[in-house]
C-alpha positions as CSV (number, residue, x, y, z in Angstrom):
1,X,0.0,0.0,0.0
2,X,1.1,3.6,-0.7
3,X,1.1,4.8,2.9
4,X,3.5,7.6,2.2
5,X,1.3,8.9,-0.6
6,X,-1.7,8.6,1.5
7,X,-0.3,10.6,4.4
8,X,1.0,13.4,2.1
9,X,-2.3,13.5,0.3
10,X,-4.3,13.7,3.5
11,X,-2.1,16.6,4.9
12,X,-2.4,18.5,1.6
13,X,-6.2,17.9,1.5
14,X,-6.7,19.2,5.1
15,X,-4.9,22.4,4.3
16,X,-6.9,22.8,1.0
17,X,-10.3,22.3,2.6
18,X,-9.5,24.7,5.4
19,X,-8.6,27.3,2.8
20,X,-11.8,26.7,0.9
21,X,-13.9,26.9,4.0
22,X,-12.3,30.3,4.9
23,X,-13.5,31.7,1.6
24,X,-17.2,31.4,2.5
25,X,-20.0,29.9,0.4
26,X,-20.2,30.4,-3.3
27,X,-22.7,32.8,-4.7
28,X,-24.0,30.4,-7.4
29,X,-25.5,27.0,-6.7
30,X,-24.6,24.7,-9.5
31,X,-26.5,21.5,-10.3
32,X,-25.7,18.3,-8.4
33,X,-23.0,16.7,-10.6
34,X,-22.6,12.9,-11.0
35,X,-19.7,11.4,-12.9
36,X,-19.7,8.0,-14.6
37,X,-18.1,5.9,-17.4
38,X,-20.3,7.2,-20.2
39,X,-21.8,5.1,-23.0
40,X,-24.6,2.5,-22.4
41,X,-23.7,2.3,-18.7
42,X,-24.4,6.0,-18.2
43,X,-27.5,5.8,-20.4
44,X,-28.8,3.0,-18.1
45,X,-28.2,4.9,-14.9
46,X,-30.0,7.9,-16.3
47,X,-33.0,5.9,-17.3
48,X,-33.1,3.9,-14.1
49,X,-32.4,6.7,-11.6
50,X,-31.4,10.2,-12.6
51,X,-34.4,11.4,-14.6
52,X,-36.9,10.1,-12.1
53,X,-34.9,11.5,-9.2
54,X,-35.0,15.0,-10.6
55,X,-38.8,14.7,-11.3
56,X,-39.5,13.5,-7.8
57,X,-37.2,15.8,-5.8
58,X,-36.7,18.9,-8.1
59,X,-32.9,18.5,-7.7
60,X,-31.3,19.3,-11.0
61,X,-28.5,17.0,-12.1
62,X,-25.5,17.5,-14.4
63,X,-23.6,14.6,-15.8
64,X,-19.9,14.2,-16.6
65,X,-17.7,11.3,-17.6
66,X,-14.2,10.1,-16.8
67,X,-11.9,7.1,-17.4
68,X,-10.8,6.5,-13.8
69,X,-7.6,7.1,-11.8
70,X,-7.4,8.3,-8.3
71,X,-4.9,10.9,-9.4
72,X,-7.6,12.8,-11.3
73,X,-9.7,13.0,-8.1
74,X,-6.7,13.9,-6.0
75,X,-5.9,16.8,-8.3
76,X,-9.5,18.1,-8.1
77,X,-9.9,17.9,-4.4
78,X,-6.5,19.1,-3.3
79,X,-6.5,21.8,-6.1
80,X,-9.9,23.1,-4.8
81,X,-11.9,22.1,-7.9
82,X,-15.3,21.3,-6.4
83,X,-17.2,20.8,-9.7
84,X,-17.9,17.0,-9.0
85,X,-20.1,15.6,-6.3
86,X,-20.7,11.9,-6.8
87,X,-18.2,9.8,-8.8
88,X,-18.4,6.2,-10.0
89,X,-15.0,4.5,-9.1
90,X,-13.3,1.2,-9.3
91,X,-12.1,-0.7,-6.3
92,X,-8.5,0.5,-6.3
93,X,-9.5,4.1,-6.6
94,X,-12.0,3.6,-3.7
95,X,-9.3,2.1,-1.5
96,X,-6.6,4.7,-2.2
97,X,-9.0,7.7,-2.2
98,X,-10.5,6.7,1.2
99,X,-7.0,6.3,2.7
100,X,-6.1,9.8,1.5
101,X,-9.3,11.4,2.8
102,X,-10.5,12.3,-0.6
103,X,-14.0,10.9,0.0
104,X,-16.8,11.7,2.4
105,X,-17.4,8.8,4.8
106,X,-20.9,7.4,4.3
107,X,-23.7,7.2,6.8
108,X,-24.8,3.6,6.3
109,X,-27.8,3.9,8.5
110,X,-29.3,6.3,6.0
111,X,-28.7,3.8,3.2
112,X,-30.6,1.0,4.9
113,X,-27.7,-0.5,6.8
114,X,-24.7,-2.5,5.6
115,X,-26.6,-5.8,5.8
116,X,-28.9,-4.6,3.1
117,X,-26.1,-5.0,0.5
118,X,-23.9,-7.8,-0.7
119,X,-20.6,-7.8,1.3
120,X,-18.4,-6.6,-1.5
121,X,-20.6,-3.5,-2.0
122,X,-20.0,-2.2,1.5
123,X,-17.1,0.2,2.3
124,X,-16.7,3.1,4.7
125,X,-16.3,5.5,1.8
126,X,-18.4,3.9,-1.0
127,X,-21.5,2.0,-1.7
128,X,-21.7,-0.5,-4.6
129,X,-23.2,1.0,-7.8
130,X,-23.2,-2.3,-9.7
131,X,-21.4,-5.6,-10.1
132,X,-19.9,-6.2,-13.5
133,X,-17.6,-8.6,-15.2
134,X,-15.1,-8.9,-18.0
135,X,-15.3,-12.0,-20.1
136,X,-15.1,-13.3,-23.7
137,X,-17.4,-11.8,-26.4
138,X,-17.7,-12.6,-30.0
139,X,-20.0,-12.1,-33.0
140,X,-22.3,-15.1,-33.5
141,X,-22.7,-14.3,-37.2
142,X,-18.9,-14.8,-37.6
143,X,-18.2,-17.7,-35.2
144,X,-20.8,-20.4,-35.8
145,X,-21.5,-23.4,-33.6
146,X,-19.5,-23.9,-30.4
147,X,-17.7,-20.8,-29.5
148,X,-14.8,-20.2,-27.1
149,X,-15.5,-21.4,-23.5
150,X,-12.2,-20.6,-21.7
151,X,-9.2,-18.3,-21.9
152,X,-7.3,-21.2,-23.4
153,X,-9.8,-21.0,-26.3
154,X,-9.2,-17.3,-26.5
155,X,-5.5,-18.1,-27.0
156,X,-6.2,-20.9,-29.5
157,X,-5.5,-19.4,-33.0
158,X,-6.0,-22.7,-34.8
159,X,-9.6,-23.3,-33.7
160,X,-10.5,-19.6,-33.7
161,X,-8.3,-17.6,-36.1
162,X,-8.4,-13.9,-36.1
163,X,-7.3,-10.9,-34.1
164,X,-8.1,-10.5,-30.4
165,X,-9.4,-7.4,-28.7
166,X,-8.0,-6.7,-25.2
167,X,-8.1,-3.7,-22.8
168,X,-4.7,-2.0,-22.7
169,X,-4.0,-2.5,-19.1
170,X,-2.2,-5.1,-17.0
171,X,-5.3,-5.5,-14.8
172,X,-7.4,-8.3,-16.1
173,X,-4.9,-9.0,-18.9
174,X,-2.4,-10.8,-16.6
175,X,-5.2,-12.7,-14.8
176,X,-6.6,-13.9,-18.2
177,X,-3.1,-15.0,-19.3
178,X,-2.5,-17.1,-16.3
179,X,-5.9,-18.8,-16.7
180,X,-5.1,-19.4,-20.3
181,X,-1.9,-21.1,-19.1
182,X,-3.8,-23.5,-16.9
183,X,-3.9,-21.7,-13.5
184,X,-7.2,-22.1,-11.7
185,X,-9.1,-19.0,-10.8
186,X,-8.6,-19.7,-7.1
187,X,-4.8,-19.6,-7.6
188,X,-4.4,-16.7,-9.9
189,X,-3.5,-14.0,-7.3
190,X,-1.3,-16.3,-5.3
191,X,0.6,-17.0,-8.6
192,X,0.7,-13.3,-9.5
193,X,2.2,-12.4,-6.2
194,X,5.4,-14.3,-7.1
195,X,8.1,-13.1,-9.7
196,X,7.8,-16.5,-11.4
197,X,4.1,-16.0,-11.7
198,X,4.4,-12.6,-13.3
199,X,7.0,-14.0,-15.7
200,X,4.7,-16.8,-16.6
201,X,1.8,-14.4,-17.4
202,X,4.0,-12.3,-19.7
203,X,5.4,-15.4,-21.5
204,X,1.8,-16.4,-22.2
205,X,1.0,-12.9,-23.5
206,X,4.1,-13.2,-25.8
207,X,2.3,-16.0,-27.6
208,X,-0.8,-13.8,-28.4
209,X,0.9,-10.4,-28.8
210,X,1.0,-10.3,-32.6
211,X,-2.7,-10.9,-32.7
212,X,-3.8,-8.3,-30.1
213,X,-5.8,-5.2,-31.0
214,X,-5.7,-3.0,-27.9
215,X,-8.7,-0.9,-26.9
216,X,-8.9,1.8,-24.2
217,X,-12.7,2.2,-24.0
218,X,-15.2,-0.6,-23.7
219,X,-17.4,1.3,-26.1
220,X,-15.0,0.3,-28.9
221,X,-15.8,-3.4,-28.5
222,X,-19.1,-3.7,-30.4
223,X,-17.5,-1.9,-33.4
224,X,-14.4,-4.1,-33.3
225,X,-16.5,-7.3,-33.3
226,X,-19.1,-6.1,-35.7
227,X,-16.6,-5.0,-38.3
228,X,-14.7,-8.2,-38.1
229,X,-11.5,-6.4,-37.1
230,X,-11.3,-8.9,-34.2
231,X,-12.7,-12.4,-34.0
232,X,-13.3,-12.1,-30.2
233,X,-12.6,-9.6,-27.5
234,X,-12.4,-9.1,-23.8
235,X,-15.6,-7.2,-23.0
236,X,-18.2,-6.5,-20.4
237,X,-21.4,-8.5,-21.2
238,X,-23.7,-5.4,-20.9
239,X,-22.4,-3.7,-24.0
240,X,-23.0,-6.6,-26.2
241,X,-26.3,-7.7,-24.7
242,X,-27.7,-4.1,-25.0
243,X,-26.6,-4.0,-28.7
244,X,-28.4,-7.3,-29.2
245,X,-31.6,-5.8,-27.7
246,X,-31.5,-2.5,-29.4
247,X,-29.7,-3.1,-32.7
248,X,-30.7,-6.7,-33.3
249,X,-27.1,-7.9,-33.3
250,X,-26.1,-11.5,-32.6
251,X,-23.2,-11.0,-30.2
252,X,-22.5,-13.7,-27.8
253,X,-20.7,-13.9,-24.5
254,X,-19.1,-16.7,-22.6
255,X,-19.2,-16.6,-18.8
256,X,-16.5,-19.2,-18.1
257,X,-13.7,-17.8,-16.0
258,X,-15.1,-14.3,-16.0
259,X,-13.5,-11.7,-13.7
260,X,-16.1,-9.7,-11.7
261,X,-15.8,-6.6,-9.6
262,X,-17.9,-3.9,-8.0
263,X,-18.0,-0.2,-9.0
264,X,-18.8,2.2,-6.2
265,X,-20.5,5.6,-5.7
266,X,-18.4,8.0,-3.7
267,X,-19.0,11.6,-2.6
268,X,-16.0,13.8,-2.9
269,X,-14.7,15.4,0.3
270,X,-15.0,18.9,-1.1
271,X,-18.5,18.6,-2.6
272,X,-20.6,21.7,-1.8
273,X,-23.8,19.7,-2.2
274,X,-23.3,16.8,0.2
275,X,-26.9,16.8,1.5
276,X,-28.3,16.3,-2.1
277,X,-25.6,13.9,-2.9
278,X,-26.6,11.7,0.0
279,X,-30.2,12.0,-1.0
280,X,-29.3,10.7,-4.5
281,X,-27.3,7.8,-3.1
282,X,-30.3,6.8,-1.0
283,X,-32.4,6.9,-4.1
284,X,-30.1,4.8,-6.2
285,X,-29.7,2.1,-3.6
286,X,-33.3,1.5,-2.8
287,X,-34.3,-2.0,-4.0
288,X,-37.3,-0.8,-6.0
289,X,-35.1,1.6,-7.9
290,X,-32.1,-0.7,-8.3
291,X,-34.4,-3.3,-9.9
292,X,-34.9,-0.9,-12.8
293,X,-31.2,-0.8,-13.6
294,X,-31.2,-4.4,-14.8
295,X,-34.0,-3.6,-17.2
296,X,-31.7,-1.2,-19.1
297,X,-28.3,-2.9,-18.6
298,X,-27.4,-6.5,-17.7
299,X,-25.5,-5.8,-14.4
300,X,-25.3,-7.3,-11.0
301,X,-27.3,-5.5,-8.4
302,X,-25.8,-4.6,-5.0
303,X,-29.0,-4.5,-3.0
304,X,-29.8,-8.0,-1.7
305,X,-33.5,-7.4,-1.8
306,X,-33.3,-6.1,-5.4
307,X,-31.4,-9.2,-6.5
308,X,-34.1,-11.4,-4.9
309,X,-36.9,-9.6,-6.7
310,X,-35.4,-9.1,-10.1
311,X,-37.2,-10.6,-13.1
312,X,-35.6,-13.9,-14.1
313,X,-35.6,-12.8,-17.7
314,X,-33.1,-10.1,-16.8
315,X,-31.3,-12.0,-14.0
316,X,-29.9,-14.6,-16.4
317,X,-27.8,-12.0,-18.2
318,X,-26.2,-10.6,-15.0
319,X,-22.9,-11.6,-13.3
320,X,-24.7,-12.5,-10.1
321,X,-26.8,-15.2,-11.6
322,X,-25.5,-18.5,-10.0
323,X,-25.0,-20.1,-13.5
324,X,-22.6,-17.3,-14.4
325,X,-20.5,-17.6,-11.2
326,X,-19.4,-21.3,-11.3
327,X,-15.7,-20.6,-12.0
328,X,-15.7,-16.8,-11.8
329,X,-12.8,-14.8,-10.3
330,X,-13.3,-11.8,-8.1
331,X,-11.0,-9.0,-8.9
332,X,-8.5,-8.4,-6.0
333,X,-8.5,-4.7,-5.5
334,X,-5.9,-4.9,-2.7
335,X,-3.5,-6.8,-5.0
336,X,-3.7,-4.0,-7.6
337,X,-3.3,-1.3,-5.0
338,X,-0.1,-3.0,-3.8
339,X,1.4,-4.1,-7.1
340,X,-0.4,-1.9,-9.7
341,X,2.4,0.6,-10.3
342,X,5.2,-1.9,-10.9
343,X,3.1,-4.1,-13.0
344,X,1.8,-1.2,-15.1
345,X,5.4,-0.1,-15.7
346,X,6.4,-3.6,-16.9
347,X,3.2,-4.0,-19.0
348,X,3.7,-0.6,-20.7
349,X,7.3,-1.5,-21.5
350,X,6.2,-4.9,-22.8
351,X,3.5,-3.3,-25.1
352,X,6.0,-0.8,-26.5
353,X,8.6,-3.5,-27.5
């Protein structure tokens, strides 16, 4: 863990917030601002929550998008930029940002209590927004019959010729490489914690490297598959399933050995609209409201009651359906907080070679 960075960030944050407080309130009240990943994910949240929240409360919302990274939030909060209120973050950003005091601690009693949520959705500084996964996606119009059913199949160029789409990051990529090399999901992180395990993952990636088309945004995947530029790709299921529903595509996903994780909602420490931000968090985490999210995007729900009540027609397309969890791997956020910097340096150097 980056304890040194956390202490320095916390000290700087305290000084900054004191300076902001001394300036008095701002003269103009801006809309409550919520920040997500954009694309079909943001569309789904807008349809499930945000439009109806504004209608029922009269609180105006403004949307923004970002690509993640606690450094972005650190710069905003420490630099005195209070233009964001609620942000959707990944696990590592949640852990680091909470350590550094960048987020407002949550009042769980006002959210229905910690026991109302799946355990992985509960954190002092964040509440689970949705549970999602990365897995193998392909175009059923191009790959007929039995498609890929493992990461070993993803690496198999004889049975499934064609380019492969992968996210340009060591996270997920190294885990997939080890599973392709025969490491069981349960042993992936124990293996990656050893130098020999990291070397093994990169050797496996060497085999596939000439065939990889790197992407940086999940929104690129439907076009990569639909155009035939790649035969299959790492993807989140929601993007392809939504395209099938709305565009009559024939994309397919395989749930074997998927990696799943939780995204979280956090309230930034320097938000000038904390009261309204907490009100929106309460609205988005109520079971009757969360159930609507799965109607617009196949995603795992973090409210236990919402998961129980979801229509089976939608549940079968979510990461939390039992049939989709048989050999799944939960992303280890603590691992990536500890080893992320050094693995990213090695990965970037490897990509550049």
